Structure formats: C-alpha cells, structure tokens
TORTI-634291 format. One record per atom (N, C-alpha, C, O): x, z, y. Coordinates in steps of 0.05 Angstrom, whole numbers, padded with zeros to 5 digits, always signed. Layout:
BEGIN
XZY;...
This chain:
BEGIN
+01325+02225+02216;+01302+02216+02236;+01288+02218+02206;+01294+02220+02182;+01262+02215+02230;+01237+02221+02194;+01203+02196+02199;+01186+02193+02217;+01209+02181+02166;+01184+02161+02172;+01159+02169+02156;+01160+02185+02137;+01139+02159+02165;+01113+02167+02151;+01106+02139+02147;+01116+02119+02156;+01078+02145+02124;+01072+02122+02108;+01047+02135+02093;+01047+02148+02072;+01027+02127+02109;+00996+02136+02092;+00994+02121+02065;+01000+02098+02057;+00984+02139+02056;+00975+02136+02021;+00952+02141+02022;+00940+02152+02040;+00942+02131+01998;+00910+02130+01990;+00902+02164+01999;+00887+02171+02017;+00915+02178+01985;+00917+02211+01985;+00924+02225+02005;+00915+02247+02007;+00937+02217+02019;+00953+02231+02039;+00975+02220+02053;+00970+02198+02064;+00997+02229+02057;+01021+02214+02075;+01042+02230+02056;+01039+02250+02043;+01067+02209+02062;+01093+02213+02050;+01118+02212+02074;+01127+02190+02083;+01125+02230+02080;+01143+02231+02093;+01168+02237+02096;+01175+02261+02098;+01192+02210+02098;+01219+02209+02089;+01234+02226+02118;+01226+02225+02141;+01250+02237+02110;+01272+02246+02126;+01295+02244+02122;+01299+02246+02098;+01318+02242+02137;+01349+02252+02128;+01365+02252+02151;+01360+02237+02170;+01390+02270+02152;+01400+02271+02171;+01441+02253+02148;+01448+02244+02127;+01452+02259+02174;+01477+02243+02158;+01494+02259+02177;+01489+02256+02201;+01511+02272+02170;+01529+02293+02186;+01567+02278+02180;+01581+02285+02161;+01573+02263+02196;+01607+02260+02187;+01625+02280+02212;+01617+02281+02235;+01646+02293+02204;+01662+02316+02212;+01686+02302+02209;+01699+02298+02189;+01695+02291+02243;+01721+02282+02240;+01753+02301+02226;+01741+02323+02226;+01762+02303+02223;+01794+02312+02214;+01793+02325+02233;+01787+02319+02257;+01804+02354+02217;+01806+02382+02235;+01835+02387+02232;+01844+02379+02211;+01853+02400+02249;+01883+02419+02245;+01864+02447+02257;+01847+02447+02275;+01874+02471+02237;+01872+02491+02239;+01891+02515+02248;+01891+02539+02244;+01914+02491+02268;+01941+02511+02279;+01949+02489+02298;+01941+02466+02296;+01963+02499+02315;+01973+02492+02339;+01987+02470+02329;+01994+02452+02345;+01994+02468+02300;+02017+02439+02302;+01996+02422+02285;+01976+02433+02276;+02000+02406+02281;+01983+02377+02257;+02000+02380+02232;+02009+02362+02219;+02003+02408+02229;+02012+02400+02195;+01989+02395+02175;+01966+02404+02179;+01994+02381+02153;+01978+02374+02122;+01972+02400+02116;+01952+02405+02103;+01990+02422+02126;+01974+02455+02110;+01954+02457+02120;+01933+02459+02107;+01955+02456+02149;+01931+02459+02159;+01911+02446+02167;+01902+02451+02190;+01900+02428+02153;+01897+02394+02171;+01866+02399+02140;+01871+02407+02118;+01838+02390+02149;+01815+02386+02140;+01819+02363+02136;+01832+02357+02156;+01816+02341+02120;+01802+02311+02118;+01773+02312+02135;+01756+02329+02140;+01775+02284+02142;+01744+02280+02142;+01723+02281+02128;+01730+02275+02105;+01696+02286+02129;+01679+02288+02113;+01648+02274+02124;+01640+02270+02147;+01634+02268+02101;+01606+02259+02108;+01580+02273+02095;+01576+02274+02071;+01565+02283+02112;+01545+02296+02095;+01518+02282+02099;+01511+02273+02121;+01501+02279+02071;+01478+02269+02070;+01449+02280+02057;+01444+02279+02033;+01435+02289+02071;+01419+02311+02067;+01383+02296+02073;+01374+02287+02094;+01372+02299+02049;+01346+02280+02043;+01317+02304+02045;+01315+02329+02044;+01302+02287+02048;+01278+02311+02057;+01259+02289+02053;+01256+02270+02069;+01239+02291+02022;+01209+02277+02023;+01191+02291+02017;+01192+02297+01993;+01176+02297+02026;+01141+02309+02038;+01116+02297+02038;+01106+02280+02053;+01104+02314+02009;+01073+02298+02013;+01052+02313+02021;+01050+02332+02006;+01032+02312+02041;+01010+02322+02055;+00983+02308+02042;+00975+02285+02047;+00973+02323+02030;+00950+02313+02013;+00920+02321+02040;+00912+02340+02053;+00913+02289+02034;+00895+02271+02062;+00869+02307+02062;+00867+02318+02084;+00856+02319+02043;+00838+02344+02047;+00850+02367+02030;+00838+02382+02015;+00876+02368+02034;+00889+02397+02013;+00903+02402+02029;+00918+02387+02043;+00896+02435+02028;+00910+02454+02038;+00950+02455+02031;+00969+02464+02045;+00949+02445+02012;+00974+02444+01999;+00993+02418+02004;+00984+02395+02003;+01027+02425+02012;+01048+02405+02017;+01061+02414+01995;+01057+02435+01983;+01080+02390+01992;+01101+02391+01969;+01120+02384+01989;+01114+02375+02011;+01150+02390+01981;+01170+02392+01992;+01196+02377+01981;+01216+02384+01994;+01201+02362+01963;+01229+02350+01956;+01253+02357+01966;+01253+02363+01990;+01272+02358+01958;+01293+02353+01987;+01326+02356+01973;+01327+02364+01950;+01345+02351+01983;+01378+02352+01973;+01385+02351+01997;+01378+02338+02016;+01406+02374+01992;+01428+02384+02019;+01447+02370+02011;+01446+02374+01986;+01466+02356+02015;+01497+02353+02011;+01497+02333+01979;+01509+02336+01957;+01479+02316+01989;+01460+02303+01962;+01486+02281+01947;+01479+02264+01930;+01510+02283+01954;+01528+02272+01935;+01554+02280+01934;+01577+02271+01934;+01535+02312+01934;+01565+02335+01927;+01578+02331+01938;+01585+02312+01924;+01597+02331+01962;+01613+02316+01975;+01634+02352+01981;+01625+02366+02000;+01648+02359+01972;+01673+02375+01971;+01682+02365+01993;+01688+02341+01996;+01683+02389+02016;+01700+02389+02043;+01700+02421+02043;+01691+02441+02032;+01724+02413+02073;+01737+02444+02085;+01724+02451+02103;+01726+02434+02121;+01706+02473+02109;+01694+02479+02140;+01722+02494+02163;+01726+02497+02187;+01737+02501+02139;+01759+02516+02160;+01773+02538+02129;+01764+02547+02108;+01806+02536+02151;+01821+02546+02136;+01831+02559+02160;+01836+02548+02182;+01837+02601+02150;+01843+02609+02168;+01865+02612+02160;+01868+02609+02136;+01891+02618+02177;+01929+02615+02181;+01933+02645+02170;+01925+02666+02178;+01947+02638+02148;+01964+02663+02149;+01990+02665+02169;+01997+02645+02180;+02003+02689+02173;+02028+02697+02188;+02043+02670+02177;+02044+02661+02154;+02055+02659+02203;+02069+02633+02205;+02093+02644+02196;+02098+02666+02204;+02112+02632+02178;+02132+02638+02168;+02135+02675+02149;+02154+02690+02145;+02112+02677+02144;+02112+02715+02122;+02111+02710+02110;+02116+02727+02093;+02101+02683+02097;+02094+02665+02066;+02063+02675+02056;+02057+02676+02033;+02045+02682+02081;+02026+02696+02070;+02009+02667+02060;+02015+02644+02066;+01986+02678+02044;+01972+02644+02026;+01956+02635+02063;+01958+02645+02085;+01944+02616+02055;+01922+02611+02075;+01892+02611+02056;+01887+02606+02032;+01875+02619+02079;+01850+02613+02067;+01830+02595+02070;+01823+02590+02093;+01817+02580+02046;+01795+02559+02051;+01784+02557+02057;+01773+02578+02054;+01770+02543+02070;+01740+02549+02073;+01725+02531+02063;+01721+02515+02081;+01708+02522+02037;+01697+02506+02026;+01665+02503+02040;+01652+02523+02047;+01657+02480+02042;+01627+02482+02044;+01607+02484+02023;+01617+02492+02001;+01575+02477+02021;+01558+02485+02011;+01558+02465+01992;+01558+02443+02002;+01558+02466+01956;+01566+02448+01940;+01525+02432+01941;+01504+02442+01949;+01529+02412+01933;+01494+02399+01930;+01479+02430+01920;+01487+02451+01909;+01449+02419+01933;+01433+02434+01933;+01412+02412+01926;+01410+02392+01941;+01392+02415+01900;+01368+02401+01899;+01344+02416+01898;+01346+02436+01884;+01320+02411+01908;+01289+02441+01908;+01272+02416+01913;+01275+02392+01919;+01248+02438+01905;+01217+02436+01913;+01210+02458+01924;+01214+02481+01915;+01199+02451+01942;+01182+02470+01970;+01156+02462+01960;+01149+02440+01952;+01135+02500+01961;+01109+02478+01960;+01099+02502+01984;+01109+02525+01981;+01083+02497+02005;+01071+02502+02023;+01034+02505+02018;+01021+02488+02006;+01024+02528+02030;+01007+02528+02026;+00996+02538+02057;+01007+02555+02070;+00972+02523+02065;+00960+02529+02097;+00933+02543+02094;+00915+02532+02083;+00932+02563+02102;+00909+02585+02104;+00879+02578+02134;+00861+02595+02137;
C-alpha cells in the first residue's frame, strides 16, 4: 500500500510490498534435491514531493532484508548424474532516484 503525509514543504509518500512464496518443487516427485524453500521478500519506497518544486526524490530498497531464496531449479537428466542448476533471487538493492517534471 501507499501512505501519504503532508509536510510543510511538500509531501512524504511511504510505500512497500511484502511478497511471500510458498515452498515449491521443480520435479514430478517431491524430493529435497528439487525443493525450493518458502521465502518472503520486503520492498520499501519513500518519496518526497516538493510543494513548489519540479523535483521528486525517491529512496528505495528491494529485498530489504537480503533474503536468499531459490526462484527456480533446472532439472538435470534423471539418473544421468547431471547437476541441477539453481536460479537464485536478486540480492538487496538500495538506491536513490531523482525525477524532474518539465
């Protein structure tokens, strides 16, 4: 959701998302080798909009708690000894964005 608070010079807007992904299996049989555990990702965003200014400043954090998770497992050939390939999620990203309105 998003929450807006008026301040003397403009407005602060706080927003965020919490995304939970349940445990998943990437094979026909539920074995630990092809199991991806459940995980929760938190993203936050704080925006400042100046009242009489064309500039907006945004601070953000994606994957705030740097949760390490598995987004997928590519299957090797069953019984052929080929390794599985694990696809990780993105690490934490923190940044600042500046926008100018013309």
